[in-house]
C-alpha positions as CSV (number, residue, x, y, z in Angstrom):
1,M,-137.3,61.5,-54.8
2,P,-133.6,61.2,-54.9
3,D,-131.4,63.5,-52.8
4,L,-129.9,66.3,-55.0
5,S,-126.4,67.2,-54.2
6,R,-125.4,70.8,-54.3
7,R,-123.3,70.3,-57.4
8,D,-126.3,68.7,-59.3
9,F,-128.6,71.5,-58.1
10,L,-126.3,74.2,-59.3
11,K,-125.8,72.4,-62.7
12,L,-129.5,72.1,-63.1
13,A,-130.1,75.8,-62.2
14,Q,-127.3,76.9,-64.7
15,D,-128.7,74.7,-67.5
16,S,-132.3,76.1,-66.8
17,L,-131.1,79.7,-66.8
18,L,-129.0,79.1,-69.9
19,A,-132.1,77.6,-71.8
20,L,-134.3,80.5,-70.6
21,S,-131.9,83.2,-71.7
22,G,-131.5,81.4,-75.1
23,L,-135.3,81.3,-75.6
24,L,-135.6,85.1,-74.6
25,G,-132.8,86.0,-76.9
26,L,-134.4,84.0,-79.8
27,G,-137.8,85.7,-79.1
28,G,-136.1,89.1,-79.3
29,L,-134.3,88.2,-82.5
30,I,-137.6,87.1,-84.1
31,R,-139.2,90.4,-83.1
32,F,-136.3,92.4,-84.4
33,L,-136.3,90.7,-87.8
34,D,-140.1,90.9,-88.1
35,Y,-140.2,94.6,-87.5
36,Q,-141.8,96.7,-90.2
37,T,-140.3,100.2,-90.5
38,E,-143.0,101.6,-92.7
39,P,-146.7,100.6,-93.0
40,P,-147.6,98.8,-96.3
41,A,-148.2,101.0,-99.2
42,P,-151.9,101.5,-100.2
43,T,-153.2,99.5,-103.2
44,D,-156.5,101.2,-103.8
45,F,-156.6,104.9,-104.7
46,D,-159.9,106.8,-105.0
47,L,-159.3,109.2,-107.9
48,G,-162.5,111.2,-107.5
49,L,-165.4,111.6,-109.8
50,A,-165.1,110.0,-113.3
51,S,-166.8,113.1,-114.7
52,N,-163.7,115.1,-113.8
53,C,-161.7,113.3,-116.5
54,P,-163.4,113.9,-119.8
55,A,-162.6,111.7,-122.8
56,G,-159.2,112.3,-124.4
57,T,-157.5,113.2,-121.2
58,R,-154.2,111.8,-119.7
59,K,-153.6,112.7,-116.1
60,V,-150.5,111.9,-114.1
61,I,-151.2,110.8,-110.6
62,P,-148.0,111.4,-108.6
63,D,-149.1,109.6,-105.4
64,V,-149.2,106.2,-107.1
65,P,-147.3,107.0,-109.5
66,A,-149.4,106.3,-112.5
67,L,-150.9,107.8,-115.6
68,L,-154.7,107.7,-115.9
69,I,-156.0,107.6,-119.5
70,H,-159.5,108.3,-120.7
71,D,-160.0,107.5,-124.4
72,A,-162.8,106.1,-126.6
73,S,-162.4,102.6,-125.1
74,G,-162.8,103.9,-121.4
75,F,-160.5,104.4,-118.5
76,S,-157.1,102.7,-118.3
77,A,-153.9,103.4,-116.3
78,L,-150.2,102.7,-116.7
79,S,-147.8,102.4,-113.8
80,L,-145.0,105.1,-114.2
81,V,-142.5,102.8,-112.4
82,C,-139.7,101.7,-114.7
83,T,-139.5,98.0,-115.1
84,H,-135.8,98.0,-115.0
85,L,-134.9,99.2,-111.4
86,G,-138.0,101.0,-110.2
87,C,-137.3,104.6,-111.0
88,T,-140.3,106.9,-111.8
89,V,-140.4,107.5,-115.5
90,E,-141.3,111.0,-116.9
91,E,-143.8,111.7,-119.6
92,E,-142.5,113.2,-122.8
93,A,-144.1,114.0,-126.1
94,E,-143.1,110.7,-127.7
95,G,-143.7,108.6,-124.7
96,F,-141.9,108.1,-121.4
97,A,-138.2,108.2,-120.4
98,C,-136.5,106.8,-117.3
99,P,-134.2,109.5,-115.8
100,C,-132.1,106.9,-114.0
101,H,-130.8,104.6,-116.8
102,G,-132.3,105.9,-120.0
103,S,-135.0,103.4,-120.8
104,R,-137.6,104.7,-123.3
105,F,-141.2,103.8,-123.7
106,D,-143.8,104.6,-126.2
107,P,-147.1,106.2,-125.3
108,Q,-148.7,102.8,-124.6
109,G,-145.8,101.8,-122.3
110,I,-144.0,99.5,-124.7
111,V,-140.2,99.4,-124.4
112,I,-138.4,101.4,-127.3
113,R,-135.0,101.3,-125.8
114,G,-133.5,99.4,-122.8
115,P,-132.1,98.5,-120.4
116,A,-135.7,97.8,-119.4
117,N,-137.0,94.7,-121.1
118,K,-140.7,94.7,-120.0
119,P,-143.4,97.2,-120.8
120,L,-144.8,99.5,-118.2
121,R,-147.4,97.7,-116.1
122,S,-151.0,98.2,-116.8
123,L,-153.1,99.0,-113.7
124,R,-156.8,98.2,-113.1
125,V,-159.3,101.1,-113.1
126,E,-162.9,100.7,-112.0
127,T,-165.9,103.1,-111.8
128,T,-168.0,102.6,-108.7
129,E,-171.7,103.0,-108.6
130,D,-171.4,106.5,-107.2
131,G,-169.2,107.6,-110.1
132,H,-165.9,107.5,-108.5
133,L,-162.8,106.1,-110.2
134,H,-160.7,103.6,-108.2
135,L,-157.1,102.7,-109.3
136,Y,-155.7,99.4,-108.0
137,T,-152.0,98.7,-107.9
138,A,-152.0,95.1,-106.6
């Protein structure tokens, strides 16, 4: 083993401490950038018993936000999130209106007037074996 001069030892110690502090700083930066401020939003909503929504009803579910529709063909749902910039649309007699930028949708969620250029998103609704309705947003 060669003799290490004082100068070589100090240079090696300095380089080692510099590398160690760089790795610690990089680890802290990665943890900072990976931090999630809010838990992920739920994608499965239990809406209760299907028998509570008789045929012919339209029910707004503000927690999602969505509109549950029960018609002759069964259950369906529309997202109430505007496809333009994500504001929550409001139900009106002739369909839906976005309060943020004025987009209008017909009762089936089709765009009548922009700036939105895509229809409201259809959401999946399923009835479980125990008679509960589940709404899926993913």
